[in-house]
C-alpha positions in Angstrom: 64.9 -51.0 24.7 61.6 -53.0 24.2 61.9 -55.3 21.6 58.3 -56.1 19.9 56.7 -58.5 17.3 54.7 -57.2 15.2 53.2 -60.5 12.6 53.3 -59.8 9.1 51.9 -61.3 6.0 53.7 -60.9 2.3 52.4 -59.3 -0.4 51.6 -61.1 -3.4 50.0 -58.4 -5.4 51.5 -55.0 -6.0 48.5 -53.6 -8.0 47.1 -50.3 -6.3 43.7 -51.6 -6.6 44.4 -54.5 -4.4 46.3 -52.2 -2.1 43.1 -50.5 -2.0 41.2 -53.3 -1.1 43.1 -54.3 1.5 43.3 -51.3 3.0 39.0 -51.4 2.7 40.2 -54.7 5.2 41.9 -53.3 7.3 45.2 -54.1 5.9 48.1 -51.7 5.5 50.6 -51.8 3.3 54.6 -51.7 4.3 57.5 -52.4 3.1 60.9 -54.2 4.6 63.7 -53.9 3.2 68.0 -54.1 4.8 71.5 -53.1 3.3 72.0 -55.6 0.2 69.3 -57.4 0.1 65.5 -57.6 -1.9 63.0 -55.4 0.0 59.9 -57.3 0.9 56.2 -56.1 1.0 53.7 -56.5 3.3 50.4 -55.9 4.6 50.0 -55.3 8.6 46.5 -55.6 10.3 45.8 -52.1 11.6 45.4 -53.3 15.0 48.6 -54.6 15.5 50.6 -52.0 13.6 48.7 -49.4 16.7 51.6 -50.0 19.0 54.5 -48.9 17.0 52.6 -45.4 15.6 51.1 -44.3 18.3 53.8 -44.3 21.8 56.3 -41.9 22.4 58.6 -44.6 23.0 61.4 -46.5 20.5 61.4 -50.1 20.0 63.1 -52.5 18.0 60.3 -54.8 16.3 61.1 -58.5 15.9 59.0 -59.1 12.0 57.6 -62.8 11.7 56.5 -63.1 8.0 53.6 -65.4 8.5 53.9 -68.6 5.7 58.0 -68.8 7.1 60.0 -69.6 9.3 62.0 -65.8 8.9 62.4 -63.0 11.6 64.1 -60.0 10.9 64.9 -57.4 13.7 63.6 -53.8 12.8 62.9 -50.2 13.3 59.8 -48.4 12.5 62.2 -45.9 10.0 58.7 -44.5 8.3 54.8 -44.0 8.5 52.4 -41.9 6.0 49.3 -41.2 7.2 45.8 -40.2 4.8 45.6 -36.8 5.1 42.4 -36.5 6.0 41.3 -39.1 8.4 44.7 -39.2 10.0 45.6 -42.8 9.8 47.8 -44.9 8.3 48.6 -46.4 4.9 51.6 -47.0 4.6 55.2 -47.6 6.6 58.8 -48.6 5.6 60.9 -51.5 8.1 64.8 -50.9 8.3 65.8 -54.2 9.2 69.1 -53.7 11.6 72.3 -55.8 12.9 73.9 -56.2 16.1 76.9 -54.6 14.7 76.1 -51.8 13.3 75.3 -48.4 14.0 72.3 -46.9 13.3 70.5 -43.7 12.9 67.2 -43.1 14.4 64.5 -40.5 16.2 64.6 -41.1 19.8 61.5 -38.7 22.3 63.2 -36.1 24.7 61.3 -36.0 28.3 61.5 -33.2 29.9 62.2 -34.5 33.7 61.1 -32.2 36.8 59.4 -28.3 37.5 62.4 -25.6 36.6 62.3 -22.8 39.7 61.2 -20.7 37.0 58.4 -21.9 36.6 57.7 -21.7 40.3 58.6 -18.0 40.2 55.8 -17.5 37.0 57.2 -18.7 34.3 56.1 -21.2 31.6 57.9 -24.1 29.9 58.2 -23.5 25.9 59.2 -27.3 24.6 60.0 -27.0 21.6 62.0 -29.5 20.8 60.8 -33.5 21.2 63.0 -35.9 19.5 66.4 -36.1 19.1 68.4 -38.2 16.0 70.5 -40.7 18.0 73.3 -43.2 16.2 73.6 -46.2 18.3 74.3 -50.3 17.7 70.9 -51.7 18.6 71.2 -52.6 21.4 72.3 -49.5 22.7 69.1 -47.7 21.9 67.6 -45.0 24.5 63.2 -45.4 24.3 63.4 -41.9 25.5 66.2 -39.6 26.9 65.0 -37.3 30.0 66.3 -33.9 30.7 66.6 -32.4 33.7 65.1 -29.0 33.2 64.7 -28.7 37.8 67.5 -25.7 37.3 66.3 -23.8 34.2 65.5 -19.8 36.0 62.9 -17.5 34.0 64.7 -16.8 30.2 67.4 -19.4 30.5 67.9 -22.1 27.1 69.4 -25.3 27.4 72.4 -26.0 25.9 71.8 -29.4 23.7 75.6 -29.6 23.3 75.3 -30.2 27.0 73.7 -32.9 26.9 75.5 -34.7 24.0 78.7 -34.7 26.7 76.6 -36.6 29.2 76.5 -39.5 27.0 78.2 -41.9 26.1 76.5 -45.3 24.4 75.2 -42.8 21.7 75.8 -39.8 19.9 73.3 -36.8 19.0 73.0 -37.3 15.1 70.8 -34.3 14.4 68.0 -32.3 16.6 64.2 -32.7 15.2 62.2 -29.2 15.4 
């Protein structure tokens, strides 16, 4: 699991006019929250947020807040996009603890060329993510699914996948 640093600064003004002005300057508003602690409103440069948004892998984020010595381990829990421009307009960072399990979506990677494709079939990859429950140290960057033995008309059974995993458990399937 890759740990990447994200530098942010605290949002002092929470008015919508201030948020709009900062978005025009390339600052994306967000919030860091952790169970039992007050939430921290933040701004992050849009260029600093891109490596966490436009990737197929999951990262633990080491959040550093400008002007303080505070550092927080967290994950990108949610991100909202502008419906027209398709650019980030808000994000949520969820604080994590090494001793508590978390639920997180992890991408599925298909490995191999199915035997059915060699016979003229096609692969329909309809499930791209799966939600897993695990400790932060065991978060997989992705889950490899070997599909080499799939024949035409055969489906991969996700129940088989969940019995082969020891460090995390499948919490929910995503479509």
